[in-house]
C-alpha positions as CSV (number, residue, x, y, z in Angstrom):
1,M,-26.3,25.5,-4.9
2,T,-23.9,23.4,-2.9
3,N,-21.7,20.7,-4.3
4,L,-23.9,18.0,-2.6
5,E,-27.0,19.5,-4.2
6,K,-25.4,19.5,-7.6
7,I,-24.4,15.9,-7.2
8,I,-28.0,15.0,-6.2
9,L,-29.3,16.8,-9.2
10,N,-26.8,15.0,-11.5
11,I,-27.8,11.6,-9.9
12,A,-31.5,12.4,-10.6
13,E,-31.0,13.6,-14.2
14,N,-28.9,10.5,-15.0
15,K,-30.7,8.1,-12.7
16,T,-27.3,7.0,-11.4
17,P,-27.7,4.1,-8.9
18,C,-26.4,4.7,-5.4
19,V,-24.8,2.3,-3.0
20,F,-24.5,3.0,0.7
21,I,-21.9,0.8,2.4
22,S,-23.1,0.3,5.9
23,P,-20.7,-1.3,8.5
24,H,-23.6,-2.6,10.6
25,L,-27.4,-3.2,10.4
26,D,-28.4,0.4,11.2
27,D,-25.5,2.7,10.3
28,A,-26.7,3.8,6.9
29,I,-30.2,4.7,8.0
30,F,-29.0,6.3,11.3
31,S,-26.3,8.4,9.6
32,A,-27.6,9.0,6.0
33,G,-31.3,8.1,6.1
34,G,-32.5,11.6,5.1
35,L,-30.4,11.6,2.0
36,I,-31.3,8.0,1.2
37,L,-35.0,8.9,1.3
38,E,-34.3,11.9,-1.0
39,L,-32.5,9.7,-3.5
40,L,-35.1,7.0,-3.5
41,G,-37.5,9.3,-5.2
42,K,-35.0,9.8,-8.0
43,T,-33.0,6.6,-8.5
44,S,-32.3,3.1,-7.2
45,V,-30.6,2.8,-3.8
46,T,-28.9,-0.2,-2.4
47,I,-27.8,-0.5,1.3
48,A,-25.0,-3.0,1.5
49,T,-24.2,-4.0,5.1
50,L,-20.8,-5.6,5.7
51,F,-20.8,-7.0,9.2
52,T,-24.0,-9.1,9.6
53,K,-22.6,-12.2,11.3
54,A,-21.9,-12.9,15.0
55,G,-19.8,-15.7,16.5
56,A,-20.1,-18.7,18.7
57,P,-19.4,-18.8,22.4
58,P,-17.4,-18.5,24.5
59,Y,-17.9,-14.7,24.4
60,T,-15.5,-12.0,25.6
61,Q,-16.6,-9.9,28.5
62,S,-17.1,-7.0,26.1
63,A,-19.4,-9.2,24.0
64,K,-21.4,-10.3,27.0
65,M,-21.9,-6.7,28.1
66,H,-23.1,-5.9,24.6
67,L,-25.6,-8.7,24.7
68,R,-26.9,-7.7,28.1
69,H,-27.2,-4.1,27.0
70,S,-29.2,-5.2,24.0
71,G,-31.5,-7.4,26.1
72,Y,-30.1,-10.6,24.8
73,A,-28.1,-11.8,27.9
74,A,-29.9,-15.1,28.0
75,A,-29.7,-15.7,24.2
76,S,-26.9,-16.2,21.7
77,A,-25.2,-13.5,19.6
78,E,-26.7,-15.0,16.5
79,D,-30.2,-14.5,18.0
80,L,-29.4,-10.8,18.3
81,M,-28.0,-10.6,14.8
82,S,-31.0,-12.4,13.4
83,M,-33.3,-9.8,15.0
84,R,-31.1,-7.0,13.7
85,K,-31.4,-8.4,10.2
86,Q,-35.2,-8.5,10.5
87,E,-35.2,-4.9,11.7
88,D,-33.0,-3.8,8.8
89,L,-35.2,-5.7,6.3
90,R,-38.3,-3.9,7.6
91,A,-36.7,-0.5,7.5
92,C,-35.4,-1.0,4.0
93,K,-38.8,-2.2,2.8
94,I,-40.5,0.8,4.3
95,A,-38.0,3.1,2.7
96,G,-38.1,1.3,-0.6
97,A,-34.3,0.6,-0.7
98,N,-32.6,-2.6,-2.0
99,F,-30.4,-4.3,0.6
100,Q,-27.6,-6.7,0.8
101,H,-26.3,-8.5,3.9
102,L,-22.7,-9.4,3.1
103,G,-22.1,-11.8,6.0
104,F,-18.8,-10.7,7.5
105,T,-18.3,-11.2,11.2
106,D,-18.7,-8.2,13.5
107,A,-15.6,-7.0,15.3
108,M,-17.1,-7.9,18.7
109,W,-17.0,-11.6,17.6
110,R,-14.1,-11.7,15.1
111,K,-11.6,-14.4,16.0
112,K,-8.0,-15.0,15.0
113,S,-7.7,-17.3,11.9
114,R,-4.9,-19.2,13.7
115,I,-5.4,-20.2,17.3
116,S,-2.2,-20.7,19.3
117,L,-1.6,-23.6,21.7
118,T,-2.2,-21.2,24.6
119,G,-5.5,-20.2,23.0
120,K,-6.6,-23.8,22.6
121,I,-5.8,-24.6,26.2
122,F,-7.1,-21.4,27.9
123,G,-9.5,-20.0,25.3
124,N,-12.7,-21.4,27.1
125,I,-11.6,-19.7,30.3
126,F,-10.3,-16.5,28.8
127,P,-11.9,-16.1,25.3
128,E,-10.2,-12.8,24.8
129,I,-7.0,-14.7,23.9
130,N,-8.6,-15.9,20.6
131,H,-10.3,-12.7,19.5
132,L,-8.8,-10.0,17.2
133,Y,-10.6,-7.2,19.1
134,P,-11.0,-8.6,22.7
135,F,-11.8,-5.4,24.5
136,Y,-14.3,-2.8,23.3
137,K,-12.6,0.3,24.6
138,F,-9.0,-0.6,23.7
139,N,-9.6,-2.6,20.5
140,V,-13.1,-2.3,19.0
141,I,-13.0,1.5,19.0
142,S,-9.3,1.9,18.7
143,G,-9.4,2.9,15.0
144,K,-6.5,0.5,14.3
145,P,-7.1,-2.7,12.4
146,A,-5.5,-5.8,13.9
147,K,-2.6,-7.3,12.0
148,G,-4.6,-10.6,11.6
149,D,-7.6,-8.9,10.1
150,S,-6.3,-8.7,6.5
151,D,-8.4,-11.6,5.3
152,T,-11.6,-9.7,6.3
153,M,-10.4,-6.6,4.6
154,N,-9.5,-8.5,1.4
155,G,-12.8,-10.3,1.5
156,I,-14.7,-7.0,1.8
157,K,-12.8,-5.5,-1.2
158,N,-13.6,-8.4,-3.4
159,S,-17.3,-8.4,-2.3
160,L,-17.7,-4.7,-2.9
161,I,-16.0,-4.7,-6.2
162,S,-18.3,-7.5,-7.4
163,L,-21.4,-5.9,-5.9
164,V,-20.9,-2.4,-7.4
165,G,-19.7,-4.0,-10.6
166,E,-23.0,-5.8,-11.0
167,I,-25.0,-2.6,-10.2
168,G,-23.0,-0.5,-12.7
169,Q,-21.7,3.0,-12.6
170,A,-22.9,3.7,-9.1
171,V,-22.2,6.5,-6.7
172,V,-20.8,5.0,-3.5
173,F,-21.4,6.4,0.0
174,C,-19.7,5.1,3.2
175,P,-18.9,6.2,6.8
176,I,-16.0,8.5,7.5
177,G,-15.3,6.7,10.8
178,A,-16.1,9.2,13.5
179,G,-15.8,7.4,16.8
180,N,-13.1,5.1,15.5
181,H,-15.1,1.9,15.6
182,I,-12.9,-0.5,13.7
183,D,-15.6,-1.8,11.4
184,H,-16.4,1.7,10.4
185,I,-12.7,2.5,9.8
186,I,-12.3,-0.7,7.7
187,A,-15.4,0.3,5.6
188,R,-14.0,3.8,5.1
189,D,-10.5,2.7,4.1
190,V,-11.6,-0.1,1.8
191,C,-14.1,2.2,0.0
192,A,-11.5,5.0,-0.3
193,E,-9.1,2.5,-1.9
194,I,-11.3,0.9,-4.4
195,F,-13.9,3.7,-5.2
196,P,-12.0,7.0,-5.9
197,R,-15.3,9.0,-6.0
198,T,-16.6,7.9,-2.6
199,I,-18.8,10.3,-0.6
200,F,-18.4,9.9,3.1
201,W,-21.1,10.4,5.8
202,T,-20.5,11.3,9.4
203,D,-21.3,8.4,11.8
204,F,-24.4,8.9,14.0
205,P,-24.4,8.9,17.0
206,Y,-20.6,8.7,17.4
207,H,-20.2,12.2,15.9
208,I,-21.8,13.7,19.0
209,N,-18.7,13.0,21.0
210,S,-16.1,12.3,18.3
211,K,-14.9,14.2,15.3
212,P,-13.8,12.6,12.0
213,D,-10.0,12.1,11.5
214,G,-8.6,15.4,10.4
215,H,-5.6,13.7,8.7
216,F,-7.9,11.6,6.6
217,I,-10.0,14.6,5.6
218,S,-6.9,16.6,4.6
219,K,-5.4,13.6,2.7
220,M,-8.5,13.1,0.7
221,S,-9.2,16.9,0.2
222,L,-12.7,16.6,1.6
223,S,-15.2,19.4,2.4
224,P,-18.3,19.0,4.6
225,Y,-21.9,19.6,3.4
226,G,-24.9,19.5,5.6
227,W,-28.3,17.9,4.9
228,S,-31.4,18.1,7.1
229,V,-34.3,17.1,4.8
230,N,-36.7,14.2,5.6
231,S,-35.9,14.3,9.4
232,Q,-39.3,12.9,10.5
233,R,-39.4,10.1,8.0
234,K,-35.8,9.3,9.0
235,K,-36.8,9.1,12.7
236,D,-39.6,6.7,11.8
237,L,-37.0,4.4,10.1
238,I,-34.6,4.7,13.0
239,L,-37.4,3.5,15.4
240,E,-37.6,0.2,13.4
241,Y,-34.2,-0.7,14.8
242,K,-35.7,-1.5,18.2
243,T,-32.6,-3.4,19.5
244,Q,-30.5,-0.3,18.9
245,V,-32.5,2.7,19.9
246,K,-32.2,2.5,23.7
247,D,-29.3,4.9,24.0
248,I,-30.4,7.4,21.3
249,A,-34.2,7.5,22.1
250,P,-33.8,10.7,24.3
251,L,-32.1,12.4,21.4
252,L,-35.1,11.9,19.2
253,N,-37.3,14.0,21.4
254,G,-35.4,17.1,20.5
255,N,-35.4,19.3,17.4
256,L,-35.1,16.6,14.7
257,D,-33.6,18.9,12.1
258,D,-30.7,19.6,14.6
259,V,-30.4,16.1,16.1
260,L,-30.7,14.2,12.8
261,K,-28.8,16.6,10.6
262,E,-26.4,14.7,8.3
263,T,-23.0,15.8,7.2
264,F,-21.3,14.5,4.0
265,Y,-17.7,14.9,3.1
266,I,-17.0,15.2,-0.6
267,A,-13.7,15.5,-2.4
268,D,-13.1,19.0,-3.8
269,N,-12.2,17.7,-7.3
270,I,-15.0,15.1,-7.5
271,N,-16.8,14.9,-10.8
272,L,-20.2,13.1,-10.7
């Protein structure tokens, strides 16, 4: 029996609640849906999504490209976010999971708390000036939190401490940050700081082209464990996120146990 299987058995025997910290409104299901479905037959599961708010225009070029790609070029970012919340609500209800939308602003729309005089003058022409992560390639997936993003990280810490405290002695799961999306990295680092027994999942579909940070794995003394149960049911949940499945749809036509196999990283000395 693997360490992951032992933990699942202990969770079931003690009916320990589980909390999955999802950066965005699909990440937990995409990356850990098979395990979530397994746990739901044994205990209560809450999916707490951090970044569930967009921003007002003017949008950066990266944000405009994202809206076009999602089919919302003629709409607002909040329209897209509203649809994504509805998708997440349906998927969680189908699965039987509790959910929380914590209302932090997505990196694509996160602005500086203090706008400079230059930003006030030229911000409507060049919105990138006023955003913490103005360019997707160089900022959003850089893996490096912006210096001005500490308020967001502190807010997330306080919200998660409160949420998990209300639920009780929960087992916390969160992304390991494969792909270096800044929202995933922030979720990982905050959880690692405040929940010493966190179990990390590998981010789908980023893991296809990107490996988790080896330094983080070594520092935390983590070992990987695979999980490939409930693949068909997980696929059905993924398809509820219609605004997000365009790029991964071809993958879902393959061997689901291979495509949707999940990997969890667990500290060698963890005791649950």
